[in-house]
C-alpha positions as CSV (number, residue, x, y, z in Angstrom):
1,M,52.0,-5.3,21.0
2,T,54.0,-2.5,22.4
3,T,53.1,1.2,22.3
4,V,55.8,1.7,19.6
5,S,54.4,-1.0,17.4
6,N,50.8,0.2,17.9
7,T,51.9,3.7,17.0
8,F,53.8,2.4,13.9
9,V,50.7,0.5,12.7
10,L,48.5,3.5,13.3
11,V,50.8,5.8,11.3
12,H,51.0,3.2,8.5
13,V,47.2,2.8,8.3
14,V,46.6,6.6,8.5
15,L,49.1,7.2,5.7
16,S,47.5,4.5,3.6
17,L,44.0,5.9,4.1
18,V,45.1,9.5,3.4
19,G,46.9,8.2,0.3
20,I,43.7,6.4,-0.9
21,I,41.4,9.3,-0.2
22,S,43.7,11.9,-1.8
23,G,44.3,9.5,-4.7
24,L,40.6,9.1,-5.3
25,I,40.2,12.9,-5.4
26,M,43.3,13.1,-7.7
27,A,41.8,10.5,-10.0
28,G,38.5,12.3,-10.1
29,G,40.3,15.4,-11.2
30,L,42.3,13.4,-13.8
31,M,39.0,12.0,-15.2
32,S,37.7,15.5,-15.6
33,G,40.9,16.7,-17.1
34,H,42.0,18.7,-14.1
35,Y,45.2,18.4,-12.1
36,Y,44.7,19.3,-8.5
37,N,48.3,19.9,-7.4
38,R,47.7,19.7,-3.6
39,W,45.8,16.4,-3.9
40,I,48.4,15.0,-6.3
41,N,51.2,16.0,-3.9
42,A,49.3,14.6,-0.9
43,F,48.7,11.3,-2.8
44,M,52.4,11.0,-3.9
45,F,53.8,11.8,-0.4
46,T,51.5,9.6,1.6
47,T,51.5,6.7,-0.9
48,I,55.3,6.7,-1.0
49,L,55.4,6.8,2.8
50,T,52.8,4.0,3.0
51,N,54.9,1.8,0.9
52,V,58.1,2.6,2.8
53,T,56.6,2.0,6.2
54,G,55.1,-1.3,4.9
55,F,58.7,-2.6,4.9
56,G,59.1,-1.6,8.6
57,F,56.9,-4.4,9.9
58,P,58.9,-7.4,11.2
59,F,59.0,-10.3,8.7
60,T,61.0,-13.4,8.1
61,T,60.0,-14.1,4.6
62,I,58.9,-12.1,1.6
63,L,55.2,-11.8,1.5
64,P,52.8,-10.7,-1.3
65,A,52.4,-7.3,0.4
66,H,56.2,-6.8,0.1
67,I,56.1,-7.6,-3.6
68,I,53.2,-5.3,-4.2
69,G,54.9,-2.6,-2.1
70,A,58.1,-2.9,-4.2
71,I,56.2,-2.7,-7.5
72,S,54.3,0.3,-6.2
73,L,57.5,2.1,-5.2
74,A,58.9,1.4,-8.7
75,V,55.8,2.8,-10.2
76,L,55.9,5.8,-7.9
77,V,59.5,6.5,-9.0
78,V,58.3,6.8,-12.6
79,A,55.3,8.9,-11.5
80,S,57.6,11.2,-9.6
81,I,59.9,11.6,-12.5
82,A,57.0,12.5,-14.8
83,L,55.5,14.9,-12.2
84,Y,58.5,16.6,-10.6
85,L,61.4,16.2,-13.0
86,K,59.6,16.4,-16.4
87,G,56.7,18.7,-15.2
88,L,54.1,16.6,-17.0
89,S,55.4,17.9,-20.4
90,G,54.5,16.0,-23.5
91,G,54.0,12.3,-23.1
92,W,55.1,12.5,-19.5
93,R,51.5,13.6,-18.6
94,K,50.1,10.3,-19.8
95,V,53.0,8.5,-18.1
96,F,52.0,10.2,-14.8
97,V,48.3,9.4,-15.3
98,V,49.0,5.7,-15.9
99,T,51.5,5.3,-13.1
100,S,49.6,7.3,-10.5
101,I,46.3,5.4,-11.2
102,L,48.3,2.1,-11.0
103,A,49.9,3.1,-7.7
104,L,46.4,4.0,-6.3
105,Y,45.0,0.7,-7.5
106,L,47.9,-1.2,-5.8
107,N,47.2,0.6,-2.5
108,V,43.5,-0.3,-2.8
109,F,44.3,-3.9,-3.6
110,V,46.3,-4.2,-0.4
111,L,43.5,-2.4,1.5
112,I,41.0,-4.9,0.3
113,A,43.3,-7.8,1.1
114,Q,43.8,-6.4,4.6
115,L,40.1,-5.8,5.2
116,L,39.3,-9.4,4.1
117,A,42.0,-10.9,6.3
118,K,41.6,-8.8,9.4
119,T,37.9,-7.9,9.7
120,P,36.2,-10.9,11.3
121,P,32.9,-10.8,9.3
122,L,34.8,-10.4,6.1
123,A,37.4,-13.0,7.0
124,I,34.5,-15.5,7.1
125,L,33.7,-14.7,3.5
126,A,37.3,-14.8,2.4
127,P,39.4,-16.8,4.8
128,T,42.3,-17.0,2.3
129,P,43.3,-15.2,-0.9
130,A,42.2,-18.3,-2.8
131,A,38.6,-17.8,-1.7
132,P,36.0,-16.8,-4.4
133,A,35.0,-13.7,-2.4
134,F,38.6,-12.4,-2.4
135,A,38.8,-12.9,-6.2
136,A,35.4,-11.2,-6.7
137,A,36.3,-8.2,-4.6
138,Q,39.7,-7.8,-6.3
139,T,38.1,-8.3,-9.8
140,I,35.5,-5.6,-9.1
141,A,38.2,-3.2,-7.9
142,F,40.4,-4.0,-10.9
143,V,37.5,-3.3,-13.3
144,I,36.7,0.0,-11.6
145,F,40.4,1.1,-11.8
146,V,40.6,0.1,-15.5
147,I,37.6,2.3,-16.2
148,L,39.1,5.1,-14.0
149,G,42.5,4.8,-15.7
150,W,41.0,4.7,-19.2
151,G,38.9,7.8,-18.5
152,S,41.8,9.6,-17.0
153,F,44.2,8.6,-19.8
154,N,41.7,9.8,-22.4
155,R,41.1,13.1,-20.6
156,S,44.8,13.9,-20.2
157,K,46.1,16.4,-22.7
């Protein structure tokens, strides 16, 4: 790998991790009925950039990560409309909660897939996405995010 591609990977990974961390803080706030504007803005900015930079890697065929990235970007467009254009007024608050939690989940889904694929001890447990360990990890994450989303949705006013 060249220095440019190493730097690109590093920027993409850092954006992703900052997006996940800020998203988890944002989600904690949403679950308690609070909107932490700085964390929300950090989450939106870094998660959009994570998705955009994900398409900057060389590829010859559409991969599942590309599909998830495209879905996430579409979800983030709706979240951005709810947040920045509609100011979370009326039902747009709930739209933002649902779409932001979904975008965070999708980012975590890809993180889990990458960890299982590229971390040697984990790759032994889940050598392919068809492996039971992959399904188990993703199911646990999904259940956690359903609970997180449900709590956030019910606390949004």
